[in-house]
N, CA, C and O atoms as CSV, one atom per row, in Angstrom:
chain,resi,resn,atom,element,x,y,z
A,1,UNK,N,N,109.128,113.780,111.754
A,1,UNK,CA,C,107.737,113.587,111.357
A,1,UNK,C,C,107.395,112.103,111.392
A,1,UNK,O,O,108.220,111.249,111.066
A,2,UNK,N,N,106.204,111.828,111.780
A,2,UNK,CA,C,105.780,110.427,111.833
A,2,UNK,C,C,105.292,109.961,110.466
A,2,UNK,O,O,105.030,110.762,109.568
A,3,UNK,N,N,105.179,108.656,110.340
A,3,UNK,CA,C,104.720,108.068,109.068
A,3,UNK,C,C,103.285,108.483,108.773
A,3,UNK,O,O,102.919,108.680,107.614
A,4,UNK,N,N,102.457,108.619,109.834
A,4,UNK,CA,C,101.063,109.036,109.650
A,4,UNK,C,C,100.992,110.422,109.019
A,4,UNK,O,O,100.203,110.666,108.106
A,5,UNK,N,N,101.828,111.320,109.521
A,5,UNK,CA,C,101.824,112.694,109.013
A,5,UNK,C,C,102.298,112.745,107.560
A,5,UNK,O,O,101.698,113.438,106.739
A,6,UNK,N,N,103.352,112.029,107.244
A,6,UNK,CA,C,103.851,112.015,105.874
A,6,UNK,C,C,102.841,111.402,104.913
A,6,UNK,O,O,102.664,111.892,103.798
A,7,UNK,N,N,102.186,110.342,105.341
A,7,UNK,CA,C,101.199,109.682,104.493
A,7,UNK,C,C,100.018,110.611,104.223
A,7,UNK,O,O,99.555,110.726,103.088
A,8,UNK,N,N,99.540,111.266,105.264
A,8,UNK,CA,C,98.411,112.186,105.085
A,8,UNK,C,C,98.803,113.390,104.235
A,8,UNK,O,O,97.988,113.883,103.456
A,9,UNK,N,N,100.031,113.867,104.371
A,9,UNK,CA,C,100.495,114.980,103.546
A,9,UNK,C,C,100.557,114.567,102.075
A,9,UNK,O,O,100.167,115.334,101.194
A,10,UNK,N,N,101.047,113.361,101.814
A,10,UNK,CA,C,101.100,112.865,100.428
A,10,UNK,C,C,99.697,112.730,99.861
A,10,UNK,O,O,99.462,113.056,98.697
A,11,UNK,N,N,98.777,112.256,100.664
A,11,UNK,CA,C,97.391,112.110,100.229
A,11,UNK,C,C,96.770,113.466,99.889
A,11,UNK,O,O,96.083,113.601,98.876
A,12,UNK,N,N,97.008,114.446,100.720
A,12,UNK,CA,C,96.463,115.786,100.479
A,12,UNK,C,C,97.098,116.412,99.236
A,12,UNK,O,O,96.404,117.048,98.442
A,13,UNK,N,N,98.417,116.237,99.061
A,13,UNK,CA,C,99.086,116.781,97.873
A,13,UNK,C,C,98.544,116.154,96.591
A,13,UNK,O,O,98.351,116.853,95.596
A,14,UNK,N,N,98.296,114.845,96.605
A,14,UNK,CA,C,97.734,114.182,95.423
A,14,UNK,C,C,96.326,114.714,95.134
A,14,UNK,O,O,95.971,114.930,93.975
A,15,UNK,N,N,95.540,114.922,96.165
A,15,UNK,CA,C,94.187,115.448,95.982
A,15,UNK,C,C,94.227,116.871,95.426
A,15,UNK,O,O,93.451,117.215,94.534
A,16,UNK,N,N,95.128,117.692,95.950
A,16,UNK,CA,C,95.263,119.056,95.440
A,16,UNK,C,C,95.756,119.065,93.990
A,16,UNK,O,O,95.336,119.906,93.195
A,17,UNK,N,N,96.639,118.140,93.653
A,17,UNK,CA,C,97.121,118.046,92.268
A,17,UNK,C,C,95.981,117.669,91.333
A,17,UNK,O,O,95.902,118.187,90.219
A,18,UNK,N,N,95.093,116.774,91.769
A,18,UNK,CA,C,93.947,116.389,90.949
A,18,UNK,C,C,93.013,117.583,90.735
A,18,UNK,O,O,92.512,117.796,89.631
A,19,UNK,N,N,92.785,118.350,91.784
A,19,UNK,CA,C,91.916,119.526,91.672
A,19,UNK,C,C,92.554,120.580,90.767
A,19,UNK,O,O,91.865,121.192,89.950
A,20,UNK,N,N,93.869,120.797,90.907
A,20,UNK,CA,C,94.574,121.757,90.056
A,20,UNK,C,C,94.502,121.337,88.592
A,20,UNK,O,O,94.284,122.174,87.716
A,21,UNK,N,N,94.684,120.056,88.325
A,21,UNK,CA,C,94.639,119.563,86.959
A,21,UNK,C,C,93.238,119.731,86.362
A,21,UNK,O,O,93.095,120.032,85.177
A,22,UNK,N,N,92.227,119.540,87.173
A,22,UNK,CA,C,90.858,119.761,86.712
A,22,UNK,C,C,90.637,121.239,86.368
A,22,UNK,O,O,89.968,121.558,85.384
A,23,UNK,N,N,91.195,122.128,87.174
A,23,UNK,CA,C,91.106,123.558,86.890
A,23,UNK,C,C,91.843,123.926,85.615
A,23,UNK,O,O,91.387,124.777,84.852
A,24,UNK,N,N,92.992,123.281,85.382
A,24,UNK,CA,C,93.728,123.509,84.138
A,24,UNK,C,C,92.892,123.104,82.932
A,24,UNK,O,O,92.831,123.833,81.942
A,25,UNK,N,N,92.251,121.947,83.015
A,25,UNK,CA,C,91.422,121.480,81.905
A,25,UNK,C,C,90.282,122.465,81.636
A,25,UNK,O,O,89.951,122.733,80.481
A,26,UNK,N,N,89.686,122.998,82.691
A,26,UNK,CA,C,88.622,123.982,82.515
A,26,UNK,C,C,89.165,125.240,81.836
A,26,UNK,O,O,88.526,125.793,80.940
A,27,UNK,N,N,90.336,125.685,82.262
A,27,UNK,CA,C,90.935,126.865,81.649
A,27,UNK,C,C,91.202,126.636,80.164
A,27,UNK,O,O,90.882,127.486,79.334
A,28,UNK,N,N,91.791,125.481,79.832
A,28,UNK,CA,C,92.074,125.186,78.430
A,28,UNK,C,C,90.790,125.076,77.614
A,28,UNK,O,O,90.744,125.495,76.458
A,29,UNK,N,N,89.753,124.512,78.222
A,29,UNK,CA,C,88.487,124.370,77.508
A,29,UNK,C,C,87.886,125.746,77.186
A,29,UNK,O,O,87.301,125.942,76.120
A,30,UNK,N,N,88.038,126.685,78.110
A,30,UNK,CA,C,87.437,128.001,77.924
A,30,UNK,C,C,88.267,128.919,77.023
A,30,UNK,O,O,87.714,129.829,76.404
A,31,UNK,N,N,89.587,128.697,76.939
A,31,UNK,CA,C,90.419,129.644,76.204
A,31,UNK,C,C,90.811,129.174,74.811
A,31,UNK,O,O,91.158,130.006,73.973
A,32,UNK,N,N,90.771,127.889,74.533
A,32,UNK,CA,C,91.193,127.420,73.209
A,32,UNK,C,C,90.100,127.650,72.177
A,32,UNK,O,O,88.908,127.594,72.480
A,33,UNK,N,N,90.530,127.907,70.966
A,33,UNK,CA,C,89.592,128.105,69.866
A,33,UNK,C,C,88.947,126.776,69.494
A,33,UNK,O,O,89.556,125.723,69.682
A,34,UNK,N,N,87.738,126.808,68.975
A,34,UNK,CA,C,87.054,125.552,68.609
A,34,UNK,C,C,87.758,124.765,67.511
A,34,UNK,O,O,87.655,123.539,67.470
A,35,UNK,N,N,88.473,125.453,66.619
A,35,UNK,CA,C,89.124,124.748,65.523
A,35,UNK,C,C,90.528,124.242,65.886
A,35,UNK,O,O,91.186,123.614,65.056
A,36,UNK,N,N,90.991,124.507,67.113
A,36,UNK,CA,C,92.321,124.040,67.510
A,36,UNK,C,C,92.245,122.613,68.052
A,36,UNK,O,O,91.165,122.099,68.340
A,37,UNK,N,N,93.388,121.999,68.181
A,37,UNK,CA,C,93.465,120.630,68.679
A,37,UNK,C,C,93.393,120.645,70.209
A,37,UNK,O,O,94.225,121.292,70.846
A,38,UNK,N,N,92.430,119.957,70.814
A,38,UNK,CA,C,92.246,120.033,72.277
A,38,UNK,C,C,93.180,119.102,73.054
A,38,UNK,O,O,92.757,118.476,74.027
A,39,UNK,N,N,94.447,119.005,72.635
A,39,UNK,CA,C,95.376,118.096,73.310
A,39,UNK,C,C,95.686,118.528,74.732
A,39,UNK,O,O,95.798,117.682,75.619
A,40,UNK,N,N,95.827,119.828,74.971
A,40,UNK,CA,C,96.165,120.278,76.325
A,40,UNK,C,C,95.055,119.958,77.303
A,40,UNK,O,O,95.328,119.537,78.427
A,41,UNK,N,N,93.812,120.149,76.901
A,41,UNK,CA,C,92.696,119.829,77.778
A,41,UNK,C,C,92.627,118.329,78.046
A,41,UNK,O,O,92.429,117.906,79.185
A,42,UNK,N,N,92.789,117.533,77.005
A,42,UNK,CA,C,92.732,116.077,77.175
A,42,UNK,C,C,93.872,115.601,78.072
A,42,UNK,O,O,93.672,114.716,78.905
A,43,UNK,N,N,95.057,116.173,77.913
A,43,UNK,CA,C,96.185,115.767,78.742
A,43,UNK,C,C,95.956,116.161,80.204
A,43,UNK,O,O,96.311,115.401,81.105
A,44,UNK,N,N,95.370,117.331,80.451
A,44,UNK,CA,C,95.069,117.750,81.823
A,44,UNK,C,C,94.038,116.811,82.454
A,44,UNK,O,O,94.151,116.460,83.629
A,45,UNK,N,N,93.040,116.409,81.677
A,45,UNK,CA,C,92.041,115.479,82.213
A,45,UNK,C,C,92.644,114.095,82.446
A,45,UNK,O,O,92.258,113.402,83.387
A,46,UNK,N,N,93.580,113.691,81.601
A,46,UNK,CA,C,94.258,112.413,81.800
A,46,UNK,C,C,95.075,112.435,83.086
A,46,UNK,O,O,95.072,111.468,83.847
A,47,UNK,N,N,95.777,113.545,83.326
A,47,UNK,CA,C,96.533,113.677,84.577
A,47,UNK,C,C,95.599,113.646,85.778
A,47,UNK,O,O,95.919,113.041,86.801
A,48,UNK,N,N,94.448,114.294,85.658
A,48,UNK,CA,C,93.497,114.298,86.766
A,48,UNK,C,C,93.030,112.887,87.094
A,48,UNK,O,O,92.901,112.531,88.265
A,49,UNK,N,N,92.780,112.090,86.075
A,49,UNK,CA,C,92.377,110.701,86.305
A,49,UNK,C,C,93.500,109.947,87.010
A,49,UNK,O,O,93.247,109.177,87.936
A,50,UNK,N,N,94.732,110.164,86.576
A,50,UNK,CA,C,95.873,109.509,87.215
A,50,UNK,C,C,96.020,109.904,88.672
A,50,UNK,O,O,96.242,109.047,89.527
A,51,UNK,N,N,95.899,111.199,88.967
A,51,UNK,CA,C,95.993,111.656,90.350
A,51,UNK,C,C,94.844,111.102,91.188
A,51,UNK,O,O,95.047,110.725,92.342
A,52,UNK,N,N,93.649,111.049,90.623
A,52,UNK,CA,C,92.500,110.513,91.357
A,52,UNK,C,C,92.680,109.027,91.658
A,52,UNK,O,O,92.345,108.567,92.749
A,53,UNK,N,N,93.202,108.285,90.703
A,53,UNK,CA,C,93.501,106.873,90.959
A,53,UNK,C,C,94.585,106.732,92.026
A,53,UNK,O,O,94.528,105.829,92.860
A,54,UNK,N,N,95.559,107.618,91.996
A,54,UNK,CA,C,96.592,107.609,93.029
A,54,UNK,C,C,96.022,107.868,94.410
A,54,UNK,O,O,96.411,107.211,95.375
A,55,UNK,N,N,95.095,108.827,94.515
A,55,UNK,CA,C,94.439,109.100,95.797
A,55,UNK,C,C,93.672,107.869,96.258
A,55,UNK,O,O,93.747,107.486,97.425
A,56,UNK,N,N,92.937,107.253,95.348
A,56,UNK,CA,C,92.159,106.066,95.680
A,56,UNK,C,C,93.071,104.943,96.190
A,56,UNK,O,O,92.777,104.305,97.201
A,57,UNK,N,N,94.180,104.711,95.479
A,57,UNK,CA,C,95.114,103.666,95.903
A,57,UNK,C,C,95.771,103.995,97.245
A,57,UNK,O,O,95.959,103.107,98.077
A,58,UNK,N,N,96.118,105.259,97.459
A,58,UNK,CA,C,96.697,105.644,98.743
A,58,UNK,C,C,95.716,105.441,99.893
A,58,UNK,O,O,96.117,105.028,100.981
A,59,UNK,N,N,94.453,105.723,99.669
A,59,UNK,CA,C,93.447,105.502,100.712
A,59,UNK,C,C,93.332,104.014,101.018
A,59,UNK,O,O,93.274,103.625,102.184
A,60,UNK,N,N,93.298,103.181,99.986
A,60,UNK,CA,C,93.207,101.730,100.203
A,60,UNK,C,C,94.448,101.230,100.948
A,60,UNK,O,O,94.325,100.461,101.901
A,61,UNK,N,N,95.639,101.660,100.523
A,61,UNK,CA,C,96.873,101.245,101.188
A,61,UNK,C,C,96.889,101.733,102.639
A,61,UNK,O,O,97.300,101.005,103.542
A,62,UNK,N,N,96.443,102.954,102.848
A,62,UNK,CA,C,96.400,103.497,104.201
A,62,UNK,C,C,95.472,102.723,105.115
A,62,UNK,O,O,95.798,102.508,106.282
A,63,UNK,N,N,94.337,102.304,104.617
A,63,UNK,CA,C,93.402,101.526,105.424
A,63,UNK,C,C,93.965,100.140,105.710
A,63,UNK,O,O,93.879,99.650,106.836
A,64,UNK,N,N,94.549,99.501,104.680
A,64,UNK,CA,C,95.089,98.154,104.858
A,64,UNK,C,C,96.291,98.121,105.797
A,64,UNK,O,O,96.477,97.147,106.526
A,65,UNK,N,N,97.109,99.172,105.788
A,65,UNK,CA,C,98.287,99.201,106.654
A,65,UNK,C,C,97.998,99.794,108.033
A,65,UNK,O,O,98.849,99.738,108.921
A,66,UNK,N,N,96.828,100.351,108.214
A,66,UNK,CA,C,96.484,100.928,109.509
A,66,UNK,C,C,96.880,102.382,109.662
A,66,UNK,O,O,96.717,102.948,110.743
A,67,UNK,N,N,97.398,103.005,108.608
A,67,UNK,CA,C,97.759,104.419,108.691
A,67,UNK,C,C,96.515,105.307,108.701
A,67,UNK,O,O,96.530,106.395,109.276
A,68,UNK,N,N,95.454,104.847,108.074
A,68,UNK,CA,C,94.173,105.557,108.092
A,68,UNK,C,C,93.148,104.657,108.763
A,68,UNK,O,O,93.092,103.453,108.512
A,69,UNK,N,N,92.350,105.258,109.608
A,69,UNK,CA,C,91.319,104.481,110.301
A,69,UNK,C,C,89.939,105.026,109.917
A,69,UNK,O,O,89.548,106.101,110.372
A,70,UNK,N,N,89.204,104.290,109.084
A,70,UNK,CA,C,87.869,104.759,108.716
A,70,UNK,C,C,86.922,104.666,109.897
A,70,UNK,O,O,87.113,103.852,110.801
A,71,UNK,N,N,85.917,105.493,109.880
A,71,UNK,CA,C,84.908,105.440,110.922
A,71,UNK,C,C,83.545,105.462,110.271
A,71,UNK,O,O,83.359,106.047,109.204
A,72,UNK,N,N,82.611,104.829,110.910
A,72,UNK,CA,C,81.257,104.777,110.377
A,72,UNK,C,C,80.493,106.035,110.742
A,72,UNK,O,O,80.859,106.762,111.665
A,73,UNK,N,N,79.437,106.273,110.008
A,73,UNK,CA,C,78.582,107.416,110.289
A,73,UNK,C,C,77.564,107.033,111.362
A,73,UNK,O,O,76.989,105.946,111.334
A,74,UNK,N,N,77.361,107.922,112.281
A,74,UNK,CA,C,76.333,107.731,113.286
A,74,UNK,C,C,76.654,106.662,114.331
A,74,UNK,O,O,75.745,106.099,114.943
A,75,UNK,N,N,77.904,106.389,114.532
A,75,UNK,CA,C,78.109,105.457,115.606
A,75,UNK,C,C,79.397,104.837,115.680
A,75,UNK,O,O,79.642,104.028,116.575
């Protein structure tokens, strides 16, 4: 496998992990009782923020190293 393929796979996995964590937080929000401690939901949202920052950093690193090539819209 080439470095481009591995980098893009890591980027997609991080994005999917962020989406999964967001879904977990929604599930915890809907199923927990109002009088319970919302630690599981807060922890899922914290993980989502971490994964999203990881995706952002991977995109920046990919652009700076040439592994990702951005393109403009309309031209």
